[in-house]
C-alpha positions in Angstrom: -24.8 0.4 -6.7 -26.8 -1.4 -4.6 -29.0 -2.6 -7.0 -26.5 -3.8 -8.9 -25.3 -6.1 -6.9 -28.1 -7.2 -6.2 -29.1 -7.9 -9.5 -26.6 -9.6 -10.3 -26.6 -12.4 -6.7 -30.7 -13.0 -8.2 -28.4 -14.0 -11.4 -26.8 -16.0 -9.5 -29.1 -18.2 -8.0 -31.3 -18.0 -10.9 -28.2 -19.6 -13.4 -28.3 -22.3 -10.3 -31.6 -23.0 -10.5 -31.8 -23.2 -14.3 -28.3 -25.3 -15.1 -27.3 -21.8 -16.7 -24.0 -20.6 -17.3 -22.2 -19.3 -14.7 -23.5 -15.6 -13.9 -20.8 -12.3 -13.1 -22.3 -11.8 -10.9 -5.9 26.7 13.7 -5.5 28.7 9.7 -4.4 26.3 7.2 -1.2 28.5 6.0 -0.4 29.3 9.2 0.0 25.9 10.3 1.1 24.5 6.6 4.4 28.0 7.2 4.8 25.7 10.5 5.2 23.0 8.7 7.5 24.0 5.8 9.6 26.5 6.8 12.8 26.2 5.2 15.3 24.4 7.1 13.6 23.7 10.6 10.2 22.9 9.1 9.7 18.8 9.1 8.5 18.5 5.6 12.3 20.3 4.6 14.5 17.3 5.8 15.2 14.3 4.7 13.3 11.5 6.5 13.6 8.4 6.6 11.3 5.5 4.8 10.4 3.8 8.1 7.3 5.3 10.3 6.3 4.4 13.6 2.3 4.0 11.9 1.2 1.7 9.8 1.0 2.5 6.2 -2.1 2.1 4.0 -2.1 -1.6 3.0 -1.2 -2.0 -0.4 -3.3 -3.0 -3.4 -2.5 -5.9 -5.8 -4.6 -5.6 -8.4 -5.8 -9.5 -9.7 -5.6 -10.3 -13.6 -8.0 -11.9 -15.5 -9.4 -15.2 -14.6 -9.5 -17.8 -17.7 -12.2 -18.4 -20.7 -13.1 -21.8 -19.5 -16.6 -21.9 -17.3 -15.1 -23.3 -14.0 -12.0 -23.0 -14.1 -10.1 -22.3 -10.9 -6.9 -20.3 -10.9 -4.6 -20.6 -7.4 -3.3 -17.1 -6.1 -0.4 -17.4 -2.9 -1.9 -14.0 -1.4 -4.8 -11.4 -2.5 -5.9 -7.9 -2.3 -8.1 -5.6 -1.4 -8.7 -4.7 -4.8 -9.2 -7.4 -7.9 -9.6 -5.8 -11.3 -12.2 -7.3 -14.3 -11.7 -10.0 -17.1 -9.6 -9.9 -20.2 -11.3 -7.4 -22.0 -11.6 -4.8 -19.8 -7.8 -5.3 -18.2 -5.9 -2.4 -19.4 -9.1 0.1 -18.3 -9.4 -1.6 -15.3 -5.1 -2.1 -14.4 -5.7 2.3 -14.8 -8.3 2.9 -12.4 -7.7 0.4 -9.7 -4.2 2.2 -9.9 -5.7 5.7 -9.8 -8.8 4.1 -6.8 -5.5 3.0 -4.6 -3.6 6.3 -4.6 -7.0 8.1 -4.1 -7.2 5.8 -1.2 -3.8 6.7 0.0 -4.6 10.6 -0.2 -7.9 10.2 1.8 -5.9 7.7 4.5 -2.9 10.2 4.7 -5.4 13.3 5.0 -7.3 11.3 7.4 -4.7 10.7 10.7 -3.8 14.2 9.6 -7.7 15.5 10.3 -7.4 13.2 13.9 -3.5 14.5 15.2 -4.3 17.8 14.8 -7.7 17.4 16.9 -6.0 15.7 19.1 -2.4 17.0 19.9 -2.3 21.0 18.3 -0.7 22.0 14.8 3.3 22.1 16.7 4.7 18.1 14.8 7.6 18.8 17.6 5.4 18.3 20.4 2.5 16.8 18.6 4.6 13.2 17.5 1.6 11.8 16.1 1.4 15.1 14.0 5.1 14.3 13.1 4.9 10.8 12.0 2.5 11.5 9.8 3.5 14.2 8.0 7.2 11.9 7.2 4.3 9.5 5.3 3.3 12.2 3.8 6.6 13.5 2.5 7.3 9.8 1.9 3.8 9.0 -0.2 4.8 12.5 -2.3 1.4 13.6 -1.3 0.3 16.8 -3.2 0.3 19.3 -0.8 -3.2 20.9 -1.7 -4.9 17.5 0.5 -2.5 18.3 3.3 -3.5 21.9 3.1 -7.4 20.7 2.5 -7.3 18.9 5.5 -5.2 21.2 7.6 -8.0 23.6 7.4 -10.7 21.1 7.4 -9.5 20.1 11.5 -10.2 23.3 12.1 -13.5 23.6 11.1 -15.8 23.1 14.1 -18.5 19.9 14.4 -15.1 18.0 12.7 -14.2 14.5 14.6 -11.5 12.9 14.8 -11.2 10.1 13.5 -11.6 5.9 14.4 -10.6 3.2 13.3 -12.7 0.4 12.9 -13.2 -3.2 11.6 -15.7 -5.1 9.9 -15.9 -8.3 9.0 -17.6 -10.1 6.0 -19.1 -13.3 4.9 -19.0 -13.8 0.8 -19.6 -16.3 -1.8 -17.6 -19.6 -2.0 -16.6 -19.8 1.5 -14.2 -16.7 1.5 -14.7 -14.2 4.2 -13.6 -10.3 4.0 -11.6 -7.9 6.8 -13.5 -4.6 5.4 -10.5 -1.3 7.3 -12.8 1.6 8.1 -10.9 5.1 9.2 -14.5 7.0 10.6 -15.7 11.0 11.9 -19.0 9.2 12.2 -19.3 4.9 13.1 -23.3 5.0 13.0 -23.0 6.4 9.5 -19.3 4.1 8.4 -21.4 0.7 10.4 -24.9 1.7 8.3 -22.9 2.4 4.8 -21.2 -1.1 5.1 -24.0 -3.2 6.4 -26.4 -1.9 3.3 -23.8 -2.9 0.5 -22.9 -6.5 2.3 -26.1 -6.4 2.0 -26.9 -5.5 -1.2 -24.6 -7.5 -2.9 -25.6 -10.5 -1.1 -23.1 -11.4 1.2 -22.6 -11.2 4.9 -22.1 -9.7 7.9 -20.3 -11.8 10.7 -19.3 -11.6 14.5 -16.1 -9.7 16.1 -13.6 -11.7 15.9 -15.1 -14.6 13.2 -13.0 -14.0 10.1 -10.2 -12.1 11.3 -8.0 -15.1 12.7 -7.8 -16.3 9.4 -5.6 -13.5 8.8 -2.0 -12.3 9.6 -1.1 -8.8 9.6 2.6 -8.3 7.6 5.1 -5.4 6.7 4.6 -5.6 2.5 6.9 -4.1 -0.5 5.9 -4.3 -3.9 8.1 -4.5 -6.8 6.6 -4.0 -10.7 8.3 -7.8 -12.6 9.6 -5.2 -15.0 11.7 -3.3 -12.4 13.6 -6.3 -11.2 15.3 -9.5 -11.6 13.3 -12.6 -9.9 16.4 -14.0 -9.3 18.0 -11.4 -7.9 15.0 -10.1 -5.9 14.8 -13.3 -4.0 18.4 -13.1 -2.9 18.6 -9.4 -1.9 15.1 -10.0 0.3 15.9 -13.4 2.1 19.1 -11.9 2.6 17.9 -8.8 4.3 15.4 -11.0 6.5 12.4 -10.6 4.6 9.7 -14.1 5.0 8.9 -14.6 1.9 8.7 -13.6 -1.4 5.3 -13.8 -3.4 5.2 -14.4 -7.2 2.1 -13.0 -8.8 -0.2 -15.6 -10.7 0.2 -15.9 -14.4 -3.0 -16.6 -16.5 -2.9 -18.1 -19.7 -4.5 -15.3 -21.0 -1.6 -12.5 -20.0 0.3 -10.2 -22.6 3.8 -9.9 -22.2 2.1 -6.9 -20.9 0.0 -7.6 -18.6 2.9 -9.4 -16.9 5.4 -7.3 -16.9 2.6 -4.8 -14.8 1.9 -7.3 -11.9 4.4 -7.4 -8.7 6.0 -9.5 -6.6 5.9 -9.3 -3.2 8.6 -9.2 -0.6 7.2 -10.1 2.9 8.5 -9.2 6.4 8.0 -8.7 10.3 8.5 -4.9 11.6 12.0 -5.4 12.6 13.5 -6.0 9.0 11.5 -4.0 7.0 13.5 -0.9 7.7 16.7 -3.2 6.1 14.9 -4.8 3.2 14.0 -1.3 1.9 17.8 0.1 2.3 19.3 -3.3 0.8 17.0 -2.9 -2.0 18.1 1.2 -2.9 21.0 0.1 -2.7 20.9 -2.5 -5.0 19.2 -0.1 -7.2 15.2 -1.7 -7.4 12.5 0.6 -7.6 9.6 -0.6 -4.8 6.6 1.0 -3.6 6.9 2.6 -0.8 2.8 3.0 0.9 3.1 -0.9 0.7 4.0 -1.2 4.4 1.4 -3.0 5.9 -1.3 -6.1 4.4 -3.7 -9.2 5.9 -2.9 -12.0 4.6 -4.7 -15.3 4.9 -3.4 -17.7 6.7 -4.8 -20.7 4.2 -6.2 -19.0 1.3 -9.3 -21.0 -0.2 -10.9 -21.6 -3.7 -14.0 -20.7 -4.9 -15.2 -21.0 -8.7 -15.1 -18.0 -11.8 -19.0 -17.2 -10.4 -18.2 -16.7 -7.1 -14.6 -15.1 -7.0 -16.7 -12.8 -9.8 -19.4 -11.6 -7.1 -16.7 -11.2 -4.4 -14.7 -8.8 -6.5 -17.9 -6.8 -6.9 -18.5 -6.9 -3.8 -15.4 -5.6 -2.5 -15.4 -3.1 -5.0 -18.3 -1.4 -3.3 -17.0 -2.1 -0.4 -14.3 0.1 -1.6 -16.0 2.6 -3.2 -17.2 4.1 0.0 -15.1 6.6 1.4 -15.4 5.5 5.0 -13.2 2.6 3.8 -9.3 2.3 3.5 -9.1 -1.6 2.5 -11.1 -4.6 1.5 -8.7 -8.0 1.8 -9.8 -11.5 1.3 -9.1 -15.1 1.7 -9.6 -16.0 -1.4 -7.1 -17.4 -4.4 
């Protein structure tokens, strides 16, 4: 992984020099019974879709770039994960969707371990645990994943997880924010630094990148599940700040467009009202997209920088400790 990034970055430099074309660059079952006891267990209730813990930031897959060299693209917002070009679009989209779900389940598992370590296995007295289980119910997290992490929390030597944020400079003036939930800070910083270095990026000082982003509550709606005008009307009437349309590129097929997503941006106060309104109108949405970092002033980068930044973000997301990566590139 690291050598691949290094080769790509080096190739980029060599091409620039030679004026060549752009390169791409307790007991688990007992606890579970307590949680799931019919009629009394927390997971047996009908739970609200709103949670006091911010859900995992979503990933919005970017569609591929055009074929003309040096072409620039305009996107109103940006995702933790962007995927490849036209020839690998379908495979990339499926892979990104699977990766997104895996990251979501991983984050829920780590939050569950931390809550159990800090407050014990009783969700009545452990409010943090109750909140996480609400979210797990809401997101249909498989029972085996919860079982595995309940057992992990009882293992000797297992520590609670800690949230960390690392800031990174990418290519073309783009910046990135890496969100981490780790039980070993020294490991997480070492692995993040290694990937950034191997991919030609640079670690930034704390605060030098984060100010370029704002945190918002976000709901994603697939284009094929909603009428644009209806969605905008419903969202704004419910108090949304904005509805961001997905980018459209020249080589997009009808399938590509139907698989893209609208983003409803909101503050925390109006989030529940928006979800309720969407349900009333029969509009399907993804409930895991509760919180994201959105760039305040997105910047344009060329195709070469876009590809190198994509590779850096993809490799960062492959790290177990990393939960999300955001960038301000368009």
